[in-house]
C-alpha positions in Angstrom: 0.0 0.0 0.0 1.3 3.4 -0.9 2.7 5.6 1.9 1.0 8.7 0.5 -2.0 9.1 -1.8 -0.9 12.5 -3.2 2.3 14.5 -3.5 1.9 18.2 -4.2 4.8 19.6 -6.2 5.0 23.4 -6.2 7.3 26.4 -6.3 7.6 27.9 -2.9 7.1 31.5 -4.2 3.5 30.5 -5.2 2.7 29.9 -1.5 3.8 33.3 -0.3 0.7 35.2 0.9 -0.2 38.4 -0.9 -1.4 39.9 2.4 0.3 39.4 5.8 -1.3 36.8 8.1 -3.2 35.3 5.1 -2.8 31.6 4.2 -0.7 31.0 1.1 -2.4 29.7 -2.1 -0.7 26.3 -2.0 -1.4 25.8 1.7 -5.1 26.6 1.1 -5.2 24.4 -2.0 -3.6 21.5 0.0 -6.1 21.8 2.8 -9.1 22.0 0.4 -7.9 19.1 -1.7 -7.4 16.9 1.4 -10.8 17.6 2.8 -12.7 17.1 -0.5 -10.7 13.9 -1.4 -11.5 12.5 2.0 -15.2 13.2 1.5 -15.1 11.3 -1.9 -13.0 8.4 -0.6 -14.7 8.0 2.8 -11.4 7.9 4.6 -8.6 10.2 5.6 -6.3 10.7 2.6 -2.6 11.1 2.9 -1.7 14.3 1.0 2.0 15.3 1.3 3.9 18.3 0.2 7.3 19.7 1.1 7.0 22.9 3.1 10.7 23.2 4.1 13.1 21.8 1.6 15.4 24.2 -0.3 17.6 23.7 -3.2 20.6 22.7 -1.1 18.8 19.9 0.6 19.7 16.3 -0.2 17.1 15.7 -2.9 17.7 11.9 -3.2 17.6 11.4 0.5 14.6 13.6 1.3 12.2 13.2 -1.5 13.3 10.9 -4.3 13.2 7.8 -2.2 9.6 8.4 -1.2 8.3 8.6 -4.8 8.0 4.9 -5.1 5.4 4.9 -2.4 3.4 7.8 -3.6 0.3 7.0 -5.7 -0.2 10.3 -7.5 1.5 13.7 -8.0 -0.1 17.1 -8.5 2.1 19.6 -10.2 1.1 23.2 -9.5 2.1 24.9 -12.7 3.3 28.5 -12.7 6.0 30.7 -14.3 8.3 29.9 -11.4 7.6 26.2 -11.5 8.8 25.8 -15.1 12.0 27.7 -14.2 12.8 25.9 -11.0 15.4 23.1 -11.3 14.1 21.8 -8.0 10.5 21.4 -9.3 11.6 19.8 -12.5 13.6 17.3 -10.5 10.6 16.4 -8.5 8.6 16.0 -11.8 11.2 13.7 -13.5 11.9 11.9 -10.2 8.3 10.9 -9.7 7.9 9.8 -13.3 11.2 7.8 -13.3 10.1 6.1 -10.1 6.8 5.0 -11.6 8.4 3.9 -14.9 10.8 1.7 -12.9 7.8 0.2 -11.1 6.0 -0.3 -14.4 2.9 1.5 -13.3 3.0 5.0 -14.7 -0.7 4.7 -15.4 -3.7 3.0 -13.7 -6.6 2.0 -15.8 -5.0 4.0 -18.7 -5.1 7.1 -16.5 -1.9 9.0 -15.7 -0.8 9.2 -12.1 0.4 12.8 -12.8 -2.1 15.6 -12.5 -1.4 19.1 -13.9 -2.9 22.1 -12.0 -2.4 25.4 -13.7 -2.3 28.2 -11.2 -1.0 30.8 -13.7 -1.1 30.1 -17.4 2.0 29.0 -19.2 2.3 28.7 -23.0 2.3 25.0 -24.0 5.7 25.2 -25.6 7.1 26.5 -22.3 5.7 23.7 -20.2 7.9 20.7 -19.3 7.6 18.1 -22.0 6.4 15.5 -19.5 3.2 17.3 -18.9 2.3 19.0 -22.2 0.1 16.2 -23.2 -2.0 16.4 -20.0 -5.3 18.3 -20.2 -5.0 19.7 -16.7 -7.1 21.7 -14.3 -7.1 25.4 -14.8 -7.4 27.5 -11.6 -7.7 30.8 -13.6 -9.8 32.4 -16.3 -9.4 35.3 -18.7 -11.3 38.4 -18.0 -13.4 38.9 -21.2 -13.3 42.7 -21.0 -9.6 43.3 -20.1 -8.2 40.0 -21.2 -6.2 39.8 -18.0 -5.7 36.6 -16.1 -7.8 36.1 -13.0 -6.5 33.4 -10.7 -9.1 31.5 -8.6 -8.8 31.7 -4.9 -11.0 31.8 -1.7 -10.6 35.5 -0.9 -11.4 37.5 -4.1 -15.1 37.4 -4.2 -17.9 34.8 -4.7 -17.4 34.3 -8.4 -13.8 33.3 -8.3 -14.4 31.3 -5.2 -17.2 29.3 -7.0 -14.8 28.6 -9.9 -12.1 27.6 -7.5 -14.3 24.9 -5.9 -15.5 23.7 -9.3 -12.0 23.1 -10.5 -10.9 21.6 -7.2 -13.9 19.2 -7.2 -13.0 18.0 -10.8 -9.4 17.4 -9.6 -10.4 15.6 -6.4 -13.0 13.4 -8.2 -10.4 12.3 -10.8 -7.8 11.5 -8.2 -10.4 9.6 -6.1 -11.3 7.5 -9.2 -7.6 6.7 -9.8 -7.0 5.8 -6.2 -10.0 3.5 -6.1 -8.9 1.8 -9.3 -5.4 1.3 -7.8 -6.9 -0.2 -4.6 -9.2 -2.5 -6.7 -6.2 -3.6 -8.9 -4.2 -4.4 -5.8 -7.0 -6.6 -4.5 -7.5 -8.3 -7.9 -11.1 -6.8 -8.1 -12.6 -4.8 -11.0 -12.3 -1.1 -10.6 -15.3 0.4 -8.8 -17.6 2.7 -10.9 -18.1 6.1 -9.4 -21.3 6.8 -11.3 -25.0 6.7 -11.3 -25.9 3.0 -12.1 -28.7 4.0 -14.4 -26.5 6.1 -16.7 -23.2 5.8 -18.5 -23.6 2.3 -19.9 -20.1 2.4 -21.3 -20.8 5.2 -23.8 -18.1 7.6 -24.8 -18.4 11.3 -25.8 -15.9 13.2 -27.9 -16.0 16.7 -26.2 -14.0 18.7 -28.7 -11.2 20.9 -27.3 -12.5 24.4 -27.2 -10.9 27.9 -27.3 -9.7 29.5 -24.2 -12.8 31.6 -23.6 -15.0 28.4 -23.6 -12.9 26.3 -21.2 -15.2 26.9 -18.3 -18.2 25.9 -20.4 -16.4 22.8 -21.6 -15.4 21.9 -18.0 -19.1 22.2 -17.0 -20.3 19.9 -19.7 -17.5 17.4 -19.0 -18.2 17.5 -15.3 -21.9 16.7 -15.9 -21.1 13.8 -18.2 -18.4 12.3 -15.9 -20.7 12.5 -12.9 -23.3 10.5 -14.8 -20.8 7.8 -15.7 -20.0 8.6 -19.3 -16.4 8.5 -20.6 -15.2 11.8 -22.0 -12.6 12.0 -24.8 -10.0 13.1 -25.6 -8.3 12.2 -22.3 -5.0 13.8 -23.3 -4.3 17.1 -25.0 -4.3 16.9 -28.8 -1.0 17.4 -30.6 -0.4 20.9 -32.1 0.4 19.5 -35.5 -2.2 19.0 -38.3 -0.9 15.6 -39.5 -1.0 14.2 -35.9 -4.4 15.6 -35.4 -5.6 14.0 -38.6 -4.3 10.6 -37.4 -5.2 10.8 -33.7 -8.7 12.3 -33.7 -10.3 9.7 -36.0 -9.0 7.0 -33.7 -10.6 8.6 -30.7 -13.9 9.3 -32.6 -14.1 5.7 -33.6 -14.6 4.8 -29.9 -17.3 7.4 -29.4 -21.1 7.5 -29.9 -21.4 11.3 -29.8 -19.3 14.4 -30.5 -20.0 17.8 -28.9 -18.4 21.0 -30.4 -18.5 24.4 -28.5 -18.1 27.5 -30.7 -17.5 31.0 -29.3 -16.1 34.4 -30.4 -12.5 33.3 -31.0 -11.3 31.3 -34.0 -8.6 29.7 -31.9 -5.3 28.2 -32.5 -4.4 27.0 -36.0 -2.2 23.9 -35.7 1.1 23.7 -37.5 0.6 22.7 -41.1 -3.2 23.4 -41.1 -5.4 26.0 -42.7 -8.1 25.7 -40.2 -8.4 26.2 -36.4 -8.3 23.2 -34.0 -12.0 23.7 -33.3 -12.8 23.7 -37.1 -10.6 20.6 -37.7 -12.3 18.6 -35.0 -15.7 19.5 -36.5 -14.6 18.4 -40.0 -13.2 15.1 -38.7 -16.3 14.3 -36.7 -18.4 14.9 -39.8 -16.4 12.1 -41.5 -17.1 9.9 -38.5 -20.8 10.6 -38.7 -20.9 8.9 -42.1 -20.8 5.7 -40.2 -23.6 4.2 -38.1 -24.2 4.8 -34.4 -22.8 8.3 -34.2 -24.5 11.7 -33.4 -23.2 15.2 -33.4 -24.1 18.3 -31.4 -22.8 21.8 -32.1 -23.3 24.7 -29.6 -22.8 28.3 -30.5 -22.4 30.6 -27.4 -25.6 32.7 -27.2 -25.2 36.3 -28.3 -21.7 35.8 -29.4 -19.9 38.3 -31.7 -17.0 36.8 -33.6 -13.6 38.4 -33.1 -12.4 38.1 -36.7 -13.6 37.3 -40.2 -12.6 33.6 -40.0 -14.8 33.0 -37.0 -17.7 35.0 -38.5 -17.5 32.9 -41.6 -17.4 29.6 -39.6 -20.4 30.6 -37.4 -22.4 31.7 -40.4 -21.6 28.5 -42.3 -22.7 26.4 -39.3 -26.0 28.3 -39.2 -26.7 28.2 -42.9 -24.6 25.6 -44.7 -25.8 21.9 -44.3 -22.3 20.6 -45.3 -20.6 22.6 -42.6 -23.1 21.6 -40.0 -22.7 18.0 -41.1 -26.1 16.7 -39.8 -25.4 18.0 -36.3 -28.1 19.4 -34.0 -27.2 23.1 -33.6 -28.0 24.9 -30.4 -27.7 28.6 -29.4 -29.1 28.1 -26.0 -28.1 28.2 -22.3 -25.5 25.8 -21.2 -28.1 23.9 -19.1 -30.2 23.4 -22.1 -27.2 22.1 -24.0 -26.4 19.6 -21.3 -30.0 18.4 -21.3 -29.9 18.0 -25.1 -26.6 16.0 -24.8 -28.2 13.7 -22.2 -31.2 13.2 -24.5 -28.9 12.1 -27.3 -27.2 9.6 -25.0 -30.4 8.2 -23.6 -31.4 4.7 -24.8 -33.4 5.0 -28.0 -36.8 3.3 -27.8 -37.6 1.7 -31.1 -40.4 -0.6 -30.2 -43.7 1.1 -30.5 -41.8 4.2 -31.4 -44.4 5.5 -33.8 -47.4 7.6 -33.1 -49.7 7.3 -30.1 -52.6 6.3 -32.4 -50.5 3.6 -34.1 -49.5 2.2 -30.7 -53.1 2.0 -29.8 -54.0 0.1 -32.9 -55.2 3.2 -34.8 -58.0 3.9 -32.3 -58.4 7.2 -30.5 -58.0 10.9 -31.6 -54.9 12.0 -33.4 -52.3 13.9 -31.3 -51.0 17.3 -32.5 -47.8 18.6 -30.9 -48.3 22.4 -30.9 -44.8 23.9 -30.5 -44.3 27.5 -29.5 -41.9 29.8 -27.7 -42.6 30.8 -24.1 -43.5 34.3 -25.2 -46.4 33.0 -27.4 -48.0 30.6 -24.9 -51.2 32.8 -24.4 -51.8 33.1 -28.2 -51.2 29.4 -28.7 -53.9 28.4 -26.3 -56.4 29.8 -28.8 -54.9 27.6 -31.6 -55.1 24.7 -29.2 -58.8 25.3 -28.6 -59.5 25.3 -32.3 -57.7 22.0 -32.8 -59.4 20.4 -29.8 -62.8 21.5 -31.0 -62.0 19.7 -34.3 -61.6 16.4 -32.3 -57.9 16.4 -32.0 -55.7 15.9 -28.9 -53.3 18.7 -28.3 -49.9 18.7 -26.5 -48.2 21.9 -25.6 -44.5 22.3 -24.6 -43.6 22.7 -20.9 -41.4 25.5 -19.8 -41.1 24.8 -16.0 -38.8 22.3 -14.3 -35.3 21.0 -14.8 -33.8 21.6 -18.3 -33.3 17.8 -18.7 -37.0 17.2 -17.9 -38.1 19.9 -20.4 -35.9 18.4 -23.1 -37.1 14.8 -22.5 -40.7 15.9 -22.6 -40.1 17.7 -25.9 -38.4 14.7 -27.5 -41.2 12.3 -26.2 -43.8 14.5 -27.8 -41.9 14.5 -31.1 -41.7 10.7 -30.9 -45.4 9.9 -30.3 -47.4 12.7 -32.0 -49.2 12.3 -35.2 -48.5 15.8 -36.4 -46.6 19.0 -35.5 -47.8 22.6 -35.8 -45.1 25.2 -35.1 -46.4 28.6 -34.0 -44.0 31.3 -35.2 -45.0 34.5 -33.4 -42.6 36.5 -31.2 -39.7 34.0 -31.4 -36.7 34.8 -33.5 -36.0 33.2 -36.8 -33.1 31.2 -35.2 -35.6 29.6 -32.9 -37.7 28.5 -35.9 -34.6 27.2 -37.7 -33.7 25.1 -34.7 -37.2 23.6 -34.6 -37.1 22.7 -38.2 -33.7 21.0 -37.7 -35.2 19.0 -34.8 -37.9 17.7 -37.2 -35.1 16.4 -39.5 -33.5 14.6 -36.6 -36.7 13.0 -35.4 -35.6 9.5 -36.1 -32.9 9.9 -33.6 -35.5 10.2 -30.9 -36.7 6.7 -31.6 -39.6 7.5 -34.0 -40.1 4.9 -36.7 -43.2 6.2 -38.6 -43.5 9.5 -40.6 -45.8 12.2 -39.3 -49.1 12.8 -41.1 -48.5 16.5 -41.3 -46.0 19.3 -40.4 -47.0 22.9 -40.6 -45.7 26.3 -39.6 -48.2 29.0 -38.5 -46.7 32.4 -39.2 -48.5 34.8 -36.9 -48.2 38.3 -35.5 -46.1 40.4 -35.1 -45.4 41.0 -38.8 -41.8 41.3 -40.0 -39.9 41.3 -43.4 -38.5 37.9 -42.5 -41.9 36.5 -42.0 -43.2 37.9 -45.3 -40.4 36.3 -47.2 -40.4 33.0 -45.3 -41.0 29.8 -47.2 -39.9 26.1 -46.9 -40.4 22.7 -48.5 -40.1 21.1 -45.0 -43.6 21.9 -43.9 -46.9 23.5 -44.9 -46.7 27.3 -44.3 -49.8 29.0 -43.0 -49.6 32.8 -42.9 -52.1 34.5 -40.6 -51.1 38.2 -40.5 -54.5 39.1 -39.0 -57.1 37.0 -37.1 -56.9 33.2 -36.9 -59.7 31.0 -37.9 -60.2 27.2 -38.3 -60.5 27.8 -42.1 -56.9 29.1 -42.2 -55.8 25.8 -40.6 -57.7 23.7 -43.2 -54.6 22.6 -45.2 -53.0 21.3 -42.1 -56.2 19.7 -40.7 -56.9 17.9 -44.0 -53.5 16.2 -43.8 -53.9 15.2 -40.2 -57.4 13.8 -40.7 -56.6 12.0 -44.0 
């Protein structure tokens, strides 16, 4: 059994308090990690760091001999860390000890964890840790573009981000320690997940630009907590040829890819003409040509691209089917995105996956799913009354409850209804476009029969976009003034046929 669970390697200057009598950053981090890790493991963890050793101490005698009996190492990356001969000796000493023992990884997970306190360019990082994704304890201020380190004394927002990053780190260390303990006992590694979810599915969560790292971490955290495996598990190489080789190998193991797009075009790998985010999207489109693979693209709501390349990419994702590559496109809140991802990963029901009337042997009234935006719910009730008076059952969307519940209800309605009527009133055109895309993806929700009818009711308020709107995807019913059952007749005739 290892003498210590975690060794924290750090530069001593990073533990100097900014204010007298204040606890240093590393000391606070050490305490927080130990407490959270203990809560996850259900026992007192052994977390060790060196608070006293200096460069003239006997490295081999004081630290190196203990590496063989340390399970994991956390490197607190900072400008001083990468310049410190002492810190680099700790890093190589730990890795050498684990290589000699033949157990540098456990269950394909590295024993080395990279915590970035202050950002360091990838090329300036020690080669041994460049490939690790790491845990960022900082963010970039979107207005000033200055680095803001997370800590417990600079306000609630940075404190919240500190605890989120620390919880991710502690959870991953706990999983590795439990896997190590299980391997020592000859038992299978315990699964720290909800037993009803996960099911061995893998998600390719594309590497995102710097400004979207927090959003990506939130999505990853949600998936991991539910038992899904998130790829890639190591940083992608910065060379186009290596990306073209490595990413398809990872995608082949996955059932879903998720791509987050923001204002920045991002890094263009060596030898490439497109950014890393763009390349990952293109490669996943190729993967989607095979069976058993879905794609989700999320554009940050209200985003304004920083340069022409990103403006062109975002516009193409919104308007060009080839660039979107059959993905579901979302410009929603992060919570709605997470709910949509879970909907994609949920088991698909194929038996009795047609309409409610078909499931009941053709008896009973037909069901119309009347889709609308929250702002139009009052006007839509009038439409629902007209349909009900015609002898049809009507389902309206729900807007209250957890985002995952709202999304699940929406997909269930699309799966079982006989017809869909989209009410286009106060909602924006992007909302309508997203609803039309969902109709194209309806088979992915488990539906096996075509709908009898699909229609779009173009209502008040009037706009130039509405006047010019047309589509082959559904019947278009324009009602610039009052609504009557006669105006719905083309749709009703198809439903009742």
